[in-house]
C-alpha positions as CSV (number, residue, x, y, z in Angstrom):
1,X,21.4,-86.5,-23.1
2,X,18.8,-85.2,-25.6
3,X,17.7,-87.2,-29.0
4,X,16.0,-84.1,-30.6
5,X,14.4,-85.0,-33.9
6,X,13.6,-81.3,-35.1
7,X,12.3,-81.2,-38.8
8,X,12.5,-84.8,-39.7
9,X,10.3,-86.3,-36.7
10,X,7.8,-87.0,-39.3
11,X,10.0,-90.1,-40.4
12,X,9.3,-92.0,-37.1
13,X,5.7,-91.3,-36.8
14,X,4.8,-93.8,-38.9
15,X,6.2,-96.7,-36.4
16,X,4.3,-94.9,-33.3
17,X,1.9,-97.3,-31.7
18,X,1.0,-94.7,-28.4
19,X,-2.1,-93.1,-27.9
20,X,-1.0,-89.6,-28.2
21,X,0.9,-88.5,-31.6
22,X,4.3,-87.3,-29.5
23,X,4.2,-89.8,-26.7
24,X,7.1,-91.8,-28.0
25,X,9.1,-88.6,-28.6
26,X,8.9,-88.0,-25.0
27,X,10.1,-91.6,-24.2
28,X,13.0,-91.3,-26.8
29,X,15.3,-89.9,-24.3
30,X,15.0,-92.3,-22.2
31,X,15.8,-95.1,-24.9
32,X,18.7,-92.9,-26.0
33,X,20.1,-93.1,-22.6
34,X,19.7,-96.9,-22.3
35,X,21.9,-97.2,-25.6
36,X,24.3,-95.1,-24.1
37,X,24.7,-96.8,-20.7
38,X,26.1,-99.9,-22.8
39,X,29.8,-100.3,-22.2
40,X,30.9,-102.7,-24.9
41,X,29.9,-103.7,-28.0
42,X,28.7,-106.9,-26.7
43,X,26.2,-105.1,-24.3
44,X,25.0,-103.1,-27.0
45,X,24.2,-106.2,-29.3
46,X,22.4,-108.3,-26.5
47,X,20.1,-104.8,-25.8
48,X,19.3,-104.5,-29.5
49,X,18.6,-108.4,-29.9
50,X,16.4,-107.7,-26.6
51,X,14.8,-104.6,-28.1
52,X,14.5,-105.5,-32.0
53,X,13.6,-107.8,-34.1
54,X,16.3,-109.7,-36.4
55,X,14.6,-107.6,-39.1
56,X,14.8,-104.5,-37.6
57,X,18.6,-104.8,-36.7
58,X,19.1,-106.1,-40.5
59,X,17.6,-102.8,-41.5
60,X,19.5,-100.6,-39.5
61,X,22.8,-102.6,-39.9
62,X,22.0,-102.3,-43.6
63,X,21.3,-98.6,-43.2
64,X,24.8,-98.0,-41.6
65,X,26.7,-100.2,-44.0
66,X,25.1,-98.0,-46.6
67,X,25.8,-94.7,-45.1
68,X,29.5,-95.6,-44.8
69,X,30.0,-96.6,-48.3
70,X,28.2,-93.6,-49.7
71,X,30.7,-91.4,-47.5
72,X,33.7,-93.2,-49.5
73,X,32.2,-92.2,-52.4
74,X,31.0,-95.5,-53.7
75,X,28.4,-95.3,-56.5
76,X,24.7,-96.3,-55.3
77,X,24.5,-99.4,-57.8
78,X,27.9,-100.8,-56.7
79,X,26.6,-100.5,-53.5
80,X,23.5,-102.4,-54.1
81,X,25.3,-104.7,-56.3
82,X,27.9,-105.9,-53.3
83,X,25.5,-105.6,-50.6
84,X,22.1,-106.7,-51.7
85,X,20.6,-103.5,-50.1
86,X,18.0,-101.9,-52.5
87,X,18.6,-98.4,-54.3
88,X,15.6,-97.3,-52.3
89,X,17.5,-97.6,-49.1
90,X,20.5,-96.4,-50.5
91,X,19.1,-93.2,-51.8
92,X,17.1,-92.5,-48.5
93,X,20.2,-93.4,-46.5
94,X,22.0,-90.5,-49.0
95,X,19.1,-88.3,-48.3
96,X,19.6,-88.3,-44.7
97,X,23.2,-87.8,-45.1
98,X,23.1,-84.9,-46.9
99,X,19.7,-83.2,-45.5
100,X,19.1,-85.2,-41.9
101,X,19.6,-84.5,-38.4
102,X,23.5,-85.0,-38.6
103,X,23.6,-88.1,-36.7
104,X,25.0,-90.3,-39.6
105,X,27.5,-87.6,-40.2
106,X,28.4,-87.5,-36.3
107,X,28.6,-91.3,-36.3
108,X,30.9,-91.4,-39.5
109,X,33.2,-89.0,-38.1
110,X,33.5,-90.8,-34.5
111,X,33.8,-94.1,-35.8
112,X,36.0,-93.6,-39.1
113,X,39.1,-95.7,-39.0
114,X,42.4,-93.5,-39.1
């Protein structure tokens, strides 16, 4: 499994703490494989909690919620009003939905309720 980041890898660059500028990118496939090894939602939640701070999990959850609402065509201001997510975050998610690596698009298609 490859977790290529292509042209938008600069976004994650601000999070790096390693000695070399691309060391985290070399390690990313291992992290992706760790996520893929989780067999249940409960396992994934436990892994996320061990791996991330509550604030990081909250930020990711908010982005996912925003992506789902944007996909349904809900106006940004309404999303902000209903969820408390900042319009800056909503706008950023919308930009990644439109011009990102298609990760949101893939996940939305695979998790949509039919």
